[in-house]
N, C-alpha and C positions, 0 to 999 in steps of 0.2 A: 504493500500500500504506500509506504514511504517512497519507494523507488518510482511508482507510478506518479505520485504527486510531484516529485522532483522533475521527472521527465516532462510532465505537463507544464510546469513553470518555465522550464527551459524553452519549450516549444512556443509558449506565449511570448517569452522574451525575444525569441528570434523573429516572430511575426511582427512585434512592435518595432523592432529594429529595422526590418525590411520596409515597413510602412513609413517610418521616419525618413529613411533614405529616399523612398519614392517621392514623398512630399517635398523633400529638399531639392530633388532633381527637377520637379515640376516648377518650383519657385525660380529655379535658375534657368528654366527653359527660355530660349530666345536671347539670353544674355551671354551664353557661352558655358563652359564647364570648368570645374576645379581641375587643377593639375592632376596627372595620374598618380597612382600610389598603390601600395599593397591593400588587398581586400581586408577590411576590418572584421573582427569577430563581434558578436553582440556584447554590449556593455563594456568589454575590456578594450575594444578597438584593436590597435596593433602593438599593444604593450608586450605581448609574448615574443615579438620579433626584435625587441630591444634588449641589449645586454646592459644591465644597470651599472656595472662597474666600468664599462667602457661605452658610455652612452653616445659620445660623439662618433666613435668608430662605427657603431651600429647605424647611425644616421648617415654617415658617409658611405657605408656599404650599400644602403638602400638607394642612394643617389646614383650609384654605378648601374643600377638596374632601371630606375625610373627617370633618371635625368637630373639636372641641377635644380629644377623646381618641381617639387612633388608634394603630394598630400599624405598626411599621416593622421590617424585617429588616436587621440589620447582619451580613452574612454569613449564617450559618445561624441566628443567634440573634434571637428576637423582642424588640423593645424597645417599650415603651408610651410615647408622647409626650403630655404634658399641655401644651396650647398655648392656654390661656385663663386669665385671672386667677382666675376662680372655681374652675376645675379644680385649679390649682396650690395654692390656699389650702385647698381641700377635702382634698387629699391630705396636704400638709405640716403643716397646723394641725389640722384636724378629725380626721384619721386619722394623726396623727404617729407612733404606735407601729407601725402596719402598714407605713408608708413610711419607716421609720427606719434602714434599713441602707444601706451603700455599694453602689452598682451595680457591675456588672462592667465594668472598664476594662482591657483586656489590657496596654496600655502601662504603666498604673499598677501592675498586678500584677507586671509584669516588673521595674520599678525598685524595688519594695518587697519583693522575694523572696516573693511570694505573699500579701501583705496584712499587713505589719508596720507599726508606727507609728500615728499618730493619724488620718490621712486615709483610708487604704485598709483599715483593720481593721474587723472586725465582731464581733458577739456579745460574749462575756465579755471578750475581749481589748480591744475598743474601750471597753467600759464602764470597765474598770479603768484603762486608760491615759488616757482623757479625764478621769475623776474626779481622777486624780493630777495631771494637767497643770493643770486648773482650780484645784485647791487650791494647787499650787506657785506658779502665777502670781499668785494672790491674796496668798499669804503673802509673795511677793517684792515686794509693793507699793511698793518692791522692795528689801528689805534695809534698809540704813542710809539710803538715799536713795530717795525715792519715784520711781515711774516717770515721773511728770510732770516732776520735776526733771531726769531723764535726757534726756527729750525736749527740754526747754527748753535744756539745755546743748548738745545736738546741733544744735538749730536755730541757735544762735549760731555754732557751728563752720561751719555751712552758709552763714550770712550773710557770714562772713569770707572764705569761698571766692568768693562772688559779688562781694564788694568788690574782690578781686584782679583781676577782669576789667576794672575801670575803665570800665564802660559799653559794652564791646565785645560783640558778639553771640557767643553760645555755645550748644552743644547741652546741655540740662540733664539728659539721660538718666542718666549715671553720677553726677552730683552728687546727684540724688535717691536713687539706689540706695545710694550710700555712706552718706548720712545716715540713711535709714530702716533700712538693714541694721544700722547701728551700734547702734540702739536695741534691736533684738532680740538682737544679738550680746552686749550687756551683760547681757541676761537669761539667755541659754543658755550663753555661754562665759565670762561674768564680766568682760569688758572690751570696750572699743571698739578699732577699728583706725584708724591714721592714714590720711588720704585718699590719701597717696602710696605706701602699702604695696603693693608689687607683688603679693605673694601674695593680698592682699585684693582687688585689682582683677581679678586672674585668676579668683578664686573667683566674683566677681559676674558676670563674663562667662560663665563656665561655667553658672552658675545661670540666667541669662537665656536662654542657648541651650537649656537643658533644658526650661524652662517654655514657651517659644515653640514648641518642637518639637511639643507636643500639638496646636497649632492649624494646623500646616502640613499639606500634602497627604500628606507622608510619614508624619507621625504618625497621620493619619486612616486611611491604608492599613494601618498596623500594627494598628489596632483591628479591621479586617476580616480580615486575613490574618496573625495574629501569628506562627504557626509559619514561614510563608514569609518574612516580613519580617525575622525574627530572623536568618536566614542570608543574606539578600540584601544586597548592598552598596548604599550610598546615603547621603544626608544624615542619615537617621535613625540611622545607626551613629555619626555624630559626636555626636549628641545623647545616645545611650546611653553613649558614652565620656565625655562631659562630666559626666553624672550620676555615673558611677563615680568620677570625679576628685573631685567634691564630697563624695561619700560617704567617700572616703579621707581627705579633710581632716577631716571630723567624727570619723572613727575615731581619727585621731592625737590630736585634742583630748580625746577620751574617755580614751585611754591616758595622756595627760599628767595629766588630772584624777585618775585612779586612783592615781597616785604621790603626789599632794599633798592629797587630800581630807581635810578635818577634819570628823569626824562631829558635832562639837559646834558647828561654825560653817560651814554650807554657803554657798558663794559664789554659786551660780547653779543653773540647772535641772539641769545634768549632775551636779553634786555631789549634789543631792537625789535624783536617780534612782539614783546609785551607792549611796547610803545605803540606799535602799529595796531595792535588789538584795541588799545584805548582810543586811538583815532577813529577806528571803524566800528566802535561798539554799537552805534545806532543804525548800522547798515544791516538789513535783514539777510542779504545774500553774501555777506563777507566770508572769506575763507581764513580770516585771521581770528582764530578762536583756540581753545585749549587743545583740541585734537590736532589742530594745525601746528602749534608750537611743539607739542610733544613728539609727534611723528616726524616732523621736519628735522628736529634735533636728533632724534634716533637715526634717521637716514644719514645725516652728516657725520655723526659719531661712528656709526657702524661701517659705512663705506670708507670713511677717512682713516679708519684703523686697520681693517683687515686686508684690503687690497695691496697697499704699499708695504705693510709688514710681511705679507706673503711673498711679494716680489723680492724684497731684500733677502729673505730667508732662502728662497729658491736661487737667487743670484749668487750668494756666497757658496752654495753647494756646487753650482756650475763652475765657479772660479777655482774651487778645490779640485775639480775634475780637470781643469785646464790651467795648470800652473804657469804655462807660457804666456797666457793672456794676463794673468795677475802680474807677472814680471814686467810686461810691457806697460801696464798701468802705472806701476811704481816708477818706472823711468819717466813717464810723462808728468806725473805729479812732481817729481824732483826737479824736472826742467821748468815747469810752469809756475808751481806754487812754492816748492821747497818745504822746509820743516819748521819755519819760524812764524808762520801765520796760518790762520784757519782758512779753508777754502771758501769762496763766495760764488754766487751764481754767475758773475761776470767771467769767471775762469772757464766756464763751459765752452764759450766760443773759441777759446785758445787750446782746448783739449779734445780734438776730433776723435782720438782713439777711445777715450773714456766715454764720450757721447755715443759713439758707435756701439760700444760694449753694452751700455745700459739699454739702448734701443733693441739690440739683439737679444738681451736677456728677456725683455718684455715680449718680443716676438716668439722666441723659443719656448718660454714658459707657457704662453697661450692661456692666461689665467682664467678667462671665461670663454671657453671654446665655442659655445653655442650662442654667445652674445646674449643680451637682455631681450626677452621676447617682445615683439612689437605687435601692433594691431592696426588694421587698415580702418581709416575713419569714414570711408565711403565705399560703395561698390567700385572695385578696381579691375580694369583689364590689364593684365601684366603678362607680357610675352604670349599673347593670344589665349591666355587662360583667364577665367573669371574668378575673382576672389571677393566673396560677399562682404559687405560692411560688418565690422566686428570680428572678423576672422583673425585668430592669433597667427603670427608669423615668426619663425625661428631664423634669424639671419646668422648663419654659421660663420662667425668671425675667424674661426680656425682655418677655413678654406681660403681666406684672404691672407692670413699670416703665413700660410704654407704654400702660397702660389708659386709654382716652379717658373712661371714667366717673370716674376719679380725677384725671386730668391734662387740663386744658383744651386744652393744646397739646402732645400727647404726643411729637411728633417735633421739637419746638423746644426750645432752651435758654431757660428762663424761671423765674427764682427765685421768681416770684409763685405758683408751684405750692405753695410752702411758707410763704406769708404770708397772713394774713387781711386783711380790709378796713381794719384799723387799723395794718397794718404789723407786727403781732406774728407770731412764728414759729408755724406751724400744722402739726401732725403730719398725715401722710397715710398711709392704710392701704395705698396702692400702693407705699410705699417698702420694698423688700425686697432690697437688694443683697447682704446677708449671708445670704440664704436664710432659712429658718425651720424650726421643729420640732426634732426630735431632733438633726439635723445642722447646726444653725445655727453660723455661723463662731465658732470658739473665741476668736479674737482681736478680736471686734467692738469691745469697749470700748477696747482699746489702739489700734485703727485709728482710731476716732472721735477719740480724744484727739490722736493724731499729726496727723491731717488738719487739725484746728482750729489746733493750735499751729504747725505748719509753714506753712500758708497765711497765718495772721495775722502771724507774725513776718516772713515775706518781704514782705508788702504793707505792714507798718509801716515797713520800711526802704527799700523800692524802689518805683519805678514801672516797669511793664513796657513794653518797646518792641519792635516787630517790625522786622527789617531789610528786610522785603518788605511790599508793600501788604497790608493785612489782608483785602482781597477775594480775595487769592490763597491765604490760609490755608484748608486743607481739613480739616474735622473728621471726615471719613469714615475709619473704621478701615483701616489698611493691611493688617492681618491680622484675619480674622473667622471663626475656627473655634470652638474651645471658649472662646477669650478674645478680647477686642478690644484692639488695639494702635494707638496714635496714629501719624499720619504723622510723618515726620522733620521737625523744624523747629528754628530757632534763635531766641533772643530776647536782648535786652540788659536788664540790671538797672541802672536809673538811680537812684543814691542820692537820697534826698529832701534 
């Protein structure tokens, strides 16, 4: 009886699924058709054809069969995948307006209460918040001290921490998280935290757990079955709890700011937002309210901490694997900067090799291989295919960063990809780690500044040593879902 009941339910599900597909096809009739793709199963779509630990490779393999533009079903929802450099650029650059909205990400919707803040929002809310954030970050260039000075000061704190190790091997993960996070903390919260601050360390651990959760199998299952996973026990519940704790921290900081804000002398991003809230308190449709300040601050804090610290961590692993590159950097630092002063942003234009190495690290690391999901804001005809309004689109940035037309050795680490025949820095159209178009990374300029100053300051003061044979170092990501995470490793900082 149970078997018959289960079979009946499955048959009903299949019929419903077929009818939904027929209805969708009729709606699209006369307008064209979605790009081709694998046949989806009822309810689960094409999930069984994806390898959760190598999600990008699964998507790339499907493109070999169905072409650079194809349709995939995540559960019941169709998603269009762009898996070639030309297709990605055509969408994000040539058709930036049409592909300018944030795609549907159930887990992101869950933790942003339906699309608040800078990352998950769309439409007028996104325009207002992004415009305000850009203006505020520029104005805070940064208050009485420039952002460059703040990064330089933090880099010196980091150097002192590494000196305390006295050349003994250590795991650099939280060192980078603390240093990078303090830069953005000074912008959004108005001050930095001491590296031993237990609340700060706990906060960074919770943030890392949250962001990594998106790339785990549990996070990916949430995207397919959000209503089921919301109630089901599992590691994803730890991630959701971790985010809630980070949110509580930010909410407390906002409340503290409300008691001490000076409208004539804003100290940081939160103060500026609170002042804007007061100015627009009588506007019924304002986007400047408590949800706006909390989630916008969370976005700046989270993105400003994890992406740069991961790139630094991955970058030093790559340099351990390529000691000849590290040696070349040391020579350039000695020639341009020397040992008697701290590096500054102006040095970058005189250090083509260092600039090329950082660009190549970002390209090779391929931190967000699938890019941030987009959504078309209207019915779009793209390469003779019909993409209905509201369809989520995955612009595979990895296909751009590994374009053999732009990079001679796409799967190898080679700073020569960004150097001309005379050893001068050479820009490359395939460099797109910050995405492009309407949704290009808000903090690109800050991230570029941080990467240069942190990398250069570290290598000005130390040589890197691996406690294991460099042939044993593995550059393959340990997690490869929505983001790439480096393998665990240790290194020793040997003072010059």
